[in-house]
C-alpha positions in Angstrom: -4.5 -43.4 8.0 -4.8 -47.0 8.7 -5.0 -50.1 6.3 -8.8 -51.6 6.0 -7.1 -54.5 7.8 -5.7 -52.6 10.5 -9.0 -50.8 11.1 -11.1 -54.3 10.9 -8.8 -55.8 13.6 -9.1 -52.7 15.9 -12.8 -53.4 15.7 -12.4 -57.0 16.6 -10.3 -55.9 19.3 -12.5 -54.0 20.8 -15.4 -56.3 20.7 -13.1 -58.6 22.4 -12.5 -56.7 24.8 -16.4 -55.7 25.9 -16.8 -59.5 25.6 -14.4 -60.3 28.1 -15.7 -57.6 30.3 -19.0 -58.6 30.3 -18.2 -62.3 30.9 -16.6 -61.0 33.8 -19.6 -59.7 35.3 -21.0 -63.2 36.0 -18.3 -64.2 38.3 -19.1 -61.0 40.6 -22.9 -61.6 40.7 -23.5 -62.7 44.4 -26.8 -62.4 46.7 -26.7 -58.2 46.7 -28.3 -58.8 43.0 -31.5 -60.8 44.4 -31.5 -58.4 47.4 -31.7 -55.3 44.5 -34.1 -57.1 42.3 -36.3 -57.7 45.4 -35.9 -53.9 46.5 -36.8 -52.7 43.1 -39.9 -55.1 43.0 -41.3 -54.1 46.1 -40.7 -50.3 45.6 -43.9 -48.4 46.1 -42.9 -45.4 44.2 -40.5 -45.0 41.6 -36.8 -45.8 40.4 -34.7 -43.4 40.5 -31.5 -43.7 38.4 -29.0 -41.4 38.5 -25.3 -40.9 37.0 -22.7 -38.2 35.5 -21.1 -38.0 32.3 -21.5 -41.4 30.4 -22.9 -43.4 33.1 -25.6 -40.6 33.0 -26.1 -41.7 29.2 -26.2 -45.1 30.5 -29.0 -44.5 33.4 -31.4 -42.9 30.5 -31.3 -46.2 28.8 -31.9 -48.3 31.9 -34.7 -45.8 32.8 -36.5 -46.4 29.3 -36.0 -50.4 29.6 -37.5 -50.4 32.8 -40.6 -47.9 31.8 -41.6 -50.3 28.9 -41.3 -53.5 31.3 -43.6 -52.4 33.9 -41.4 -51.3 36.3 -42.3 -47.3 36.9 -38.6 -45.2 36.5 -37.0 -41.6 35.9 -33.6 -40.1 35.1 -32.2 -38.2 37.4 -29.0 -36.5 36.4 -26.5 -36.4 39.2 -25.5 -32.6 38.3 -29.0 -31.2 38.4 -29.9 -33.2 41.3 -28.1 -30.8 43.6 -29.0 -27.7 41.9 -32.8 -28.3 42.5 -33.5 -31.4 40.3 -33.6 -33.7 43.7 -37.0 -32.4 44.3 -37.9 -35.4 41.8 -37.3 -38.1 44.6 -40.0 -39.1 46.7 -40.3 -41.0 50.1 -41.2 -44.2 48.7 -38.6 -44.6 45.8 -35.7 -46.3 45.0 -32.5 -44.8 43.5 -29.7 -46.7 41.2 -26.7 -44.6 41.2 -24.2 -45.2 38.4 -20.4 -44.6 38.4 -17.4 -45.9 37.2 -15.1 -44.6 40.0 -17.6 -43.7 42.5 -15.9 -41.0 43.8 -17.0 -37.8 41.5 -17.7 -34.6 43.1 -21.1 -34.7 42.2 -21.8 -38.6 43.5 -20.4 -37.2 46.8 -22.5 -34.4 47.3 -25.7 -36.4 46.0 -25.7 -39.8 48.0 -25.9 -38.4 51.7 -29.0 -35.9 50.7 -30.6 -39.3 49.3 -29.4 -41.0 52.5 -31.0 -38.0 54.9 -34.4 -38.5 52.5 -34.5 -42.0 53.7 -34.5 -43.9 50.2 -32.6 -46.5 49.7 -29.6 -46.7 47.4 -28.2 -49.3 44.9 -24.9 -48.3 43.5 -23.8 -49.8 40.0 -20.4 -49.4 40.4 -16.5 -50.3 39.1 -14.9 -49.3 42.0 -15.7 -51.3 45.7 -13.2 -49.4 47.4 -15.2 -46.1 46.6 -17.5 -43.5 48.4 -20.3 -44.5 46.5 -19.6 -48.0 47.6 -19.4 -47.8 51.2 -22.3 -45.5 51.4 -25.0 -47.4 49.1 -27.2 -49.8 50.7 -26.7 -52.6 47.9 -23.9 -52.8 45.5 -23.6 -54.4 42.2 -20.2 -54.6 41.2 -19.2 -53.9 37.4 -15.5 -53.3 37.5 -13.5 -54.2 34.5 -10.0 -54.9 34.2 -9.5 -51.9 31.5 -11.5 -50.1 29.0 -11.5 -51.1 24.9 -9.8 -47.3 24.6 -6.5 -47.6 23.5 -5.4 -45.3 26.7 -7.6 -47.5 29.0 -9.5 -43.7 29.4 -12.8 -43.2 27.1 -15.4 -45.2 29.0 -16.2 -48.1 26.6 -16.0 -51.5 28.7 -16.9 -50.1 31.5 -20.1 -48.3 30.0 -21.0 -51.7 28.4 -20.8 -53.4 31.3 -23.4 -51.0 33.5 -25.2 -51.6 30.8 -25.5 -55.2 30.8 -26.4 -54.9 34.8 -29.1 -52.7 34.2 -30.7 -55.2 31.5 -30.1 -57.9 34.2 -31.9 -56.0 36.6 -34.8 -55.5 33.9 -35.2 -58.7 32.7 -35.2 -60.0 36.4 -38.2 -57.9 37.0 -39.6 -58.9 33.8 -39.7 -62.4 35.4 -40.7 -61.2 38.7 -43.9 -59.5 37.7 -44.8 -62.1 35.0 -44.8 -59.0 32.8 -46.2 -61.0 29.3 -46.0 -60.0 25.5 -49.5 -58.4 26.0 -48.3 -56.2 29.1 -45.6 -55.1 26.6 -48.0 -54.1 23.6 -49.8 -51.9 26.3 -46.7 -49.8 26.6 -45.7 -49.7 22.7 -48.7 -49.3 20.7 -47.1 -47.0 18.3 -44.3 -48.9 16.9 -43.7 -52.0 15.1 -43.2 -54.0 18.2 -46.4 -53.2 19.8 -48.2 -53.4 16.5 -47.3 -57.6 16.3 -48.9 -57.6 19.6 -51.9 -56.3 19.6 -53.1 -55.7 15.9 -55.7 -58.3 14.5 -56.3 -59.5 10.9 -59.6 -57.6 11.3 -58.5 -54.1 11.9 -56.8 -54.5 8.6 -58.9 -56.4 6.4 -62.5 -54.2 7.6 -60.6 -51.0 5.8 -60.3 -53.7 2.1 -63.3 -54.1 -0.4 -65.0 -57.4 0.3 -64.6 -59.3 -3.4 -67.1 -61.7 -4.6 -68.5 -63.6 -7.2 -71.1 -66.5 -7.7 -70.2 -69.9 -8.9 -71.6 -69.0 -12.4 -69.9 -66.0 -13.0 -68.2 -65.6 -16.2 -64.4 -64.8 -16.5 -65.2 -61.7 -17.4 -67.3 -60.6 -14.4 -64.4 -62.4 -12.3 -61.8 -60.0 -13.6 -64.1 -56.9 -13.4 -64.5 -57.8 -9.5 -60.7 -58.7 -9.2 -60.2 -55.1 -10.7 -62.3 -52.9 -9.0 -61.7 -54.3 -5.8 -58.1 -54.3 -5.9 -57.0 -57.1 -4.2 -55.5 -59.6 -6.6 -58.5 -61.9 -5.7 -61.8 -62.6 -5.0 -63.9 -65.2 -3.2 -66.2 -67.1 -5.2 -69.3 -67.6 -2.8 -72.8 -69.1 -3.0 -75.5 -68.8 -0.5 -73.7 -67.3 1.8 -71.2 -70.4 1.8 -67.8 -70.1 0.5 -67.2 -72.3 -2.7 -63.5 -71.2 -3.2 -60.8 -68.3 -4.5 -59.7 -67.0 -7.5 -56.8 -65.6 -7.3 -53.9 -63.4 -10.4 -52.5 -66.7 -10.6 -55.4 -68.6 -11.2 -56.3 -66.7 -14.0 -52.5 -67.2 -15.4 -52.9 -70.8 -15.2 -56.4 -70.5 -17.1 -54.8 -68.7 -19.7 -52.1 -71.8 -20.1 -54.8 -74.4 -20.3 -57.2 -72.3 -22.2 -57.6 -71.0 -25.6 -60.9 -69.8 -25.4 -62.4 -68.4 -22.3 -66.3 -67.8 -23.2 -67.7 -71.2 -22.1 -66.0 -71.0 -18.3 -67.3 -69.8 -15.2 -65.5 -69.2 -12.1 -66.2 -72.7 -10.5 -64.3 -74.0 -13.5 -60.8 -72.1 -12.3 -61.4 -71.4 -8.8 -59.0 -73.1 -6.1 -61.3 -75.0 -3.9 -58.9 -75.0 -0.9 -58.2 -71.1 -0.2 -55.9 -70.4 2.6 -57.8 -68.5 5.8 -57.1 -66.8 8.4 -59.3 -66.2 11.3 -60.5 -62.1 11.9 -59.4 -62.2 15.4 -56.0 -63.6 14.4 -52.9 -61.2 15.2 -51.7 -59.9 11.8 -48.3 -60.5 12.2 -49.5 -64.4 12.5 -51.2 -63.5 9.2 -47.4 -62.7 7.6 -46.2 -66.0 8.6 -49.0 -67.7 7.1 -48.1 -66.1 3.8 -44.3 -66.6 3.9 -44.9 -70.0 4.7 -47.2 -70.6 1.6 -45.6 -68.1 -0.9 -48.7 -65.9 -1.4 -49.8 -62.0 -0.8 -53.3 -62.4 0.3 -55.5 -64.4 2.7 -59.0 -65.3 3.0 -60.4 -63.6 6.2 -63.1 -66.0 8.0 -65.2 -65.3 11.3 -65.8 -67.1 14.5 -68.3 -69.4 12.4 -66.0 -69.9 9.9 -68.2 -67.4 7.2 -66.0 -65.3 4.5 -65.1 -62.4 6.0 -62.8 -60.2 3.9 -59.4 -60.1 2.4 -56.1 -59.5 4.2 -53.3 -58.5 2.0 -49.7 -58.6 2.1 -49.5 -54.9 1.6 -51.9 -54.1 4.3 -49.1 -55.7 6.8 -45.9 -53.6 5.0 -48.1 -50.0 5.2 -48.4 -50.8 9.2 -44.4 -51.3 9.5 -44.6 -54.6 10.9 -42.1 -55.9 8.5 
């Protein structure tokens, strides 16, 4: 077993090798890349991404990225393709084939079949003299000098280069399609990313009680209202107009300042400048307001500035936004 220092140095060397492989991609980029983006952008069908072995694993990730950013895509395993799954490829589809060598038996069988179907073929390949490179309509060169593997065998630097090239295609397509954060949210409604982009303050505050007392309410009434509504605060309101807010912190400050509370009312202990957030605001922005002001709740106001409810930090935590 190697020492901890030796193991750390191995990791540093792997990272350096793969950084170099990625950096070298930029020098190999040419107008073929723009042509590939144009082909995928104008494709009337789907983008079919295929490969075998570790390249197939990279293909599945590229498909996932494309689908989530507005380019319909599907994965086709090169081995399964020549045993029936080739029926997944339709007339208007464009095909991306990923391979380090470009000469694997499955690729040599699959490529002519795709060409016979009349589909355009983009090769992400690490060997420009390979069968795949010669047969493809567009070639994206992802050649690496050597793998990060000490035996120069296990796909490491080469698969990293393939993945980065796929990300470059996906991001270029995002730009070409003017794909926005709101578009992204439509494809990610269930995850934390999607919630950041679509979940609004009102979606959470409407689930809460609406604590409120009058300015003349006694301290006991204030405490009972805060306890009953369990939000750590209550708004002070008169004739439909918000006068202020009382929080747990206001109660603690009151206790330090006064020895007797019998004569105090809500108006005496409230803060007159509560932090507010519009009901239509995104919940993630409400979180940022809480963070920047070191508070755990905000008063929610409607489009006319009237008190509409309370949003608490715990509401946002429950949704997994942070």
